[in-house]
C-alpha positions as CSV (number, residue, x, y, z in Angstrom):
1,X,-93.0,31.7,87.7
2,X,-95.3,33.1,85.0
3,X,-93.0,31.7,82.3
4,X,-93.2,28.2,83.9
5,X,-96.9,28.4,84.1
6,X,-97.1,29.5,80.5
7,X,-94.8,26.8,79.3
8,X,-96.8,24.1,81.3
9,X,-100.1,25.5,79.9
10,X,-98.8,25.4,76.3
11,X,-97.5,21.9,76.7
12,X,-100.8,20.7,78.1
13,X,-102.6,22.5,75.2
14,X,-100.4,20.8,72.6
15,X,-100.9,17.4,74.1
16,X,-104.6,17.9,74.4
17,X,-104.8,19.0,70.8
18,X,-102.8,16.0,69.7
19,X,-105.1,13.6,71.5
20,X,-108.2,15.3,70.2
21,X,-106.9,15.3,66.6
22,X,-105.8,11.7,66.7
23,X,-109.3,10.7,68.0
24,X,-111.0,12.7,65.4
25,X,-109.0,11.0,62.6
26,X,-109.4,7.5,64.0
27,X,-112.7,6.8,62.2
28,X,-113.2,3.1,61.9
29,X,-115.5,1.5,59.4
30,X,-117.8,0.4,62.3
31,X,-118.1,4.0,63.4
32,X,-118.5,5.4,59.9
33,X,-121.3,2.8,59.3
34,X,-123.3,4.7,62.0
35,X,-123.0,8.0,60.1
36,X,-124.9,8.8,56.9
37,X,-122.8,10.8,54.5
38,X,-123.8,14.3,53.4
39,X,-125.1,12.9,50.1
40,X,-126.9,9.9,51.7
41,X,-124.1,7.3,51.0
42,X,-121.7,5.2,53.0
43,X,-118.5,6.8,54.3
44,X,-115.0,5.3,54.4
45,X,-111.7,6.9,55.5
46,X,-108.7,6.6,53.2
47,X,-105.6,8.6,53.9
48,X,-106.4,12.3,54.1
49,X,-109.9,11.7,52.7
50,X,-113.4,10.5,53.5
51,X,-114.9,8.8,50.5
52,X,-118.7,8.7,50.2
53,X,-120.1,6.0,47.9
54,X,-123.6,6.5,46.7
55,X,-125.3,3.6,44.9
56,X,-128.9,3.3,43.7
57,X,-131.0,1.7,46.4
58,X,-133.3,-0.2,44.0
59,X,-130.7,-1.0,41.3
60,X,-131.4,-4.2,39.3
61,X,-129.0,-6.1,37.1
62,X,-129.4,-5.6,33.4
63,X,-130.0,-1.8,33.7
64,X,-127.1,0.6,34.2
65,X,-127.4,2.4,37.5
66,X,-125.5,5.4,38.8
67,X,-122.3,5.0,40.8
68,X,-121.2,8.2,42.6
69,X,-118.1,8.9,44.7
70,X,-117.7,12.1,46.7
71,X,-114.3,13.3,48.0
72,X,-114.5,14.8,51.4
73,X,-112.2,15.8,54.2
74,X,-112.4,14.3,57.7
75,X,-115.0,16.9,58.6
76,X,-117.1,15.8,55.5
77,X,-116.4,19.0,53.7
78,X,-116.1,18.7,49.8
79,X,-112.5,18.3,48.5
80,X,-111.5,19.0,45.0
81,X,-111.3,16.0,42.7
82,X,-109.9,17.6,39.6
83,X,-107.7,15.2,37.6
84,X,-108.9,12.3,39.8
85,X,-110.0,9.0,38.3
86,X,-111.4,6.0,40.0
87,X,-112.7,2.5,39.3
88,X,-115.2,0.7,41.4
89,X,-115.5,-3.1,41.5
90,X,-119.0,-4.1,42.7
91,X,-119.7,-7.7,43.8
92,X,-123.1,-9.1,44.8
93,X,-123.5,-12.8,45.0
94,X,-122.0,-14.2,41.8
95,X,-122.6,-10.9,39.9
96,X,-119.6,-8.6,39.3
97,X,-119.7,-5.2,37.7
98,X,-117.0,-2.5,37.1
99,X,-117.5,1.3,36.9
100,X,-115.0,3.7,35.6
101,X,-115.6,7.1,37.3
102,X,-114.8,10.5,35.9
103,X,-115.1,14.0,37.2
104,X,-118.7,15.2,37.2
105,X,-118.5,18.1,39.7
106,X,-115.8,19.7,41.9
107,X,-115.8,16.8,44.4
108,X,-117.8,14.2,42.6
109,X,-116.7,11.3,40.4
110,X,-119.5,9.4,38.6
111,X,-120.2,6.6,36.3
112,X,-122.6,3.7,35.9
113,X,-122.6,-0.1,36.2
114,X,-125.0,-3.1,36.0
115,X,-125.5,-4.1,39.7
116,X,-128.2,-5.3,42.0
117,X,-128.7,-3.5,45.3
118,X,-128.5,-6.2,47.9
119,X,-127.4,-6.6,51.6
120,X,-124.4,-8.7,50.4
121,X,-123.1,-6.1,47.9
122,X,-119.5,-5.1,48.4
123,X,-117.6,-2.5,46.5
124,X,-113.9,-1.7,46.3
125,X,-112.9,1.8,45.1
126,X,-109.4,2.5,43.7
127,X,-108.8,6.1,43.1
128,X,-105.9,8.2,41.9
129,X,-105.9,11.9,42.9
130,X,-103.4,14.5,41.7
131,X,-102.5,16.9,44.5
132,X,-99.9,19.7,44.9
133,X,-97.7,17.1,46.4
134,X,-98.0,14.6,43.5
135,X,-100.3,11.8,42.7
136,X,-102.0,9.9,45.6
137,X,-103.6,6.5,45.2
138,X,-106.1,5.2,47.8
139,X,-108.4,2.2,48.2
140,X,-111.6,1.9,50.2
141,X,-114.0,-1.0,50.8
142,X,-117.7,-0.5,51.1
143,X,-120.8,-2.5,52.1
144,X,-123.4,0.2,51.3
145,X,-126.5,-1.9,51.7
146,X,-125.5,-4.0,54.7
147,X,-127.8,-3.4,57.6
148,X,-126.1,-1.6,60.5
149,X,-127.0,-3.2,63.8
150,X,-128.4,-0.6,66.3
151,X,-126.0,0.2,69.1
152,X,-127.1,-1.3,72.5
153,X,-127.2,0.9,75.5
154,X,-124.1,-0.9,76.8
155,X,-122.1,0.2,73.7
156,X,-122.7,3.9,74.5
157,X,-120.4,3.7,77.5
158,X,-122.5,5.6,80.0
159,X,-124.6,4.7,83.1
160,X,-128.3,4.1,82.5
161,X,-131.4,2.5,83.9
162,X,-132.9,-0.6,82.3
163,X,-136.5,-0.4,81.4
164,X,-136.7,-4.2,81.6
165,X,-135.5,-7.1,83.8
166,X,-133.0,-9.8,82.9
167,X,-132.7,-13.5,84.1
168,X,-131.6,-14.0,87.7
169,X,-128.2,-15.3,86.7
170,X,-127.6,-12.6,84.1
171,X,-125.1,-10.0,85.2
172,X,-123.9,-6.9,83.4
173,X,-120.7,-5.1,84.0
174,X,-121.2,-1.4,84.0
175,X,-118.7,1.4,83.4
176,X,-118.1,1.8,87.1
177,X,-116.8,-1.9,87.1
178,X,-119.5,-3.3,89.3
179,X,-121.5,-6.2,88.3
180,X,-125.2,-5.7,88.6
181,X,-127.7,-8.6,88.6
182,X,-131.2,-8.1,87.1
183,X,-134.2,-10.4,87.4
184,X,-136.8,-11.3,84.8
């Protein structure tokens, strides 16, 4: 009996750990947009890494501005970037810039480029990292200055009270599956 309980408990623990770890590693861009990186930049997941891109918030074309890329694990802890190299293509409107990044610190690759900080700026990072298992190449796409819409109460997935009223014909479906009408 004890052996059966122990086996059942272990199986449950393994399944629970698998579910938790897969949820922890399933970071979407939308989720990562709501998290500020440890160095103040935008985070993206790529393979075994989180990449944090930090660009200068008031950068103007014509003046070289810093481009920094931090290598992190999924818990945002620094990861070694020795023998890593990266290129960053930055596009804003019709302006394009390229930065070649080299190792600056243990988990930081840096360089510079002529770019203008703007809401429409997009950046694509291509990186090659040497690991004990060989060379790994990854790519990540960033929109570091794009405003992130605030989450509404309905997106949080929990019951709540409204501090305001809605139109009579407006109905909201809550987590419990019931439609609730509100009045203005």
